C-alpha positions in Angstrom: -12.0 -39.9 -55.9 -8.4 -40.2 -54.6 -7.3 -38.4 -57.8 -9.5 -35.4 -57.0 -8.1 -35.2 -53.4 -4.5 -35.4 -54.7 -5.2 -32.6 -57.2 -6.9 -30.5 -54.5 -3.9 -31.0 -52.2 -1.4 -30.0 -55.0 -3.4 -26.8 -55.8 -3.6 -25.8 -52.2 0.1 -26.4 -51.7 0.9 -24.4 -54.8 -1.3 -21.5 -53.7 0.3 -21.4 -50.2 3.8 -21.5 -51.6 3.9 -17.8 -52.3 3.3 -17.0 -48.6 6.1 -19.2 -47.5 8.7 -17.6 -49.8 7.7 -13.9 -49.6 9.8 -11.6 -47.5 8.4 -10.6 -44.2 7.2 -7.0 -44.2 4.8 -4.5 -42.7 3.1 -1.3 -43.8 4.3 2.1 -42.3 1.7 4.8 -42.1 1.4 8.3 -40.7 0.5 12.0 -41.3 2.9 14.6 -42.7 2.2 18.1 -41.5 4.0 21.5 -41.8 6.0 22.4 -38.7 4.6 26.0 -39.0 1.2 24.6 -38.1 -0.4 25.3 -41.5 -1.8 21.8 -41.7 -1.2 18.6 -43.6 1.1 18.5 -46.6 -0.1 16.9 -49.8 2.3 15.6 -52.4 5.2 14.6 -50.2 7.3 11.9 -51.7 7.9 9.0 -49.2 10.7 6.7 -50.3 12.4 3.7 -48.7 16.1 4.7 -48.8 18.2 2.4 -51.1 15.2 1.0 -52.9 12.8 1.9 -55.7 9.8 1.8 -53.3 8.0 5.2 -53.4 4.7 6.5 -52.1 3.2 9.9 -51.5 0.9 11.8 -49.2 -2.7 12.3 -49.9 -4.6 15.6 -49.5 -5.0 15.0 -45.8 -1.2 14.3 -45.4 -1.7 10.6 -44.9 0.8 8.1 -46.4 1.1 4.3 -46.5 4.3 2.5 -47.6 5.1 -1.2 -47.5 8.6 -2.0 -46.1 10.5 -5.2 -45.5 12.3 -6.1 -42.3 15.6 -5.1 -44.0 14.4 -1.5 -44.7 15.5 0.9 -42.1 15.1 4.5 -43.3 12.3 6.5 -44.9 13.0 9.7 -46.8 10.3 12.5 -46.9 10.8 15.1 -49.6 8.8 18.0 -51.1 9.9 20.9 -53.2 8.8 23.5 -50.6 10.1 21.7 -47.5 13.5 20.4 -46.2 14.0 16.7 -46.9 13.8 14.6 -43.7 15.0 11.1 -43.1 13.5 8.9 -40.4 15.1 5.7 -39.0 12.5 3.0 -38.6 12.1 1.2 -35.3 9.4 -1.4 -34.3 6.7 1.3 -34.6 4.3 1.1 -37.6 3.2 4.8 -37.4 5.4 7.8 -37.9 3.8 11.3 -37.9 6.2 13.8 -39.6 6.7 17.5 -39.2 8.4 19.1 -42.2 10.2 22.5 -42.0 9.7 25.0 -44.8 12.8 25.7 -47.0 14.4 29.0 -46.3 14.1 31.6 -49.1 17.4 32.3 -50.9 
């Protein structure tokens, strides 16, 4: 019986180990819309500057991207709009207005 409890304790400790060693983080969310009031923008690439973490907006302009406490800037880019960088603060929601690129 003691052997079963020891095994259960070891398995529990092993399962919890990942949560102790994982970096602290949060999920940033929001809606990306066009500044000319044409509505939400689908297909905007949302990236954490300086990392390989990339997400994108859905058809309703909504995005979700996980960040760590060390991440500080999100980059929003789309072929039809000007790229915009946003410095993260304590907020978890950032609604973004993108300006259309000027025609050459």
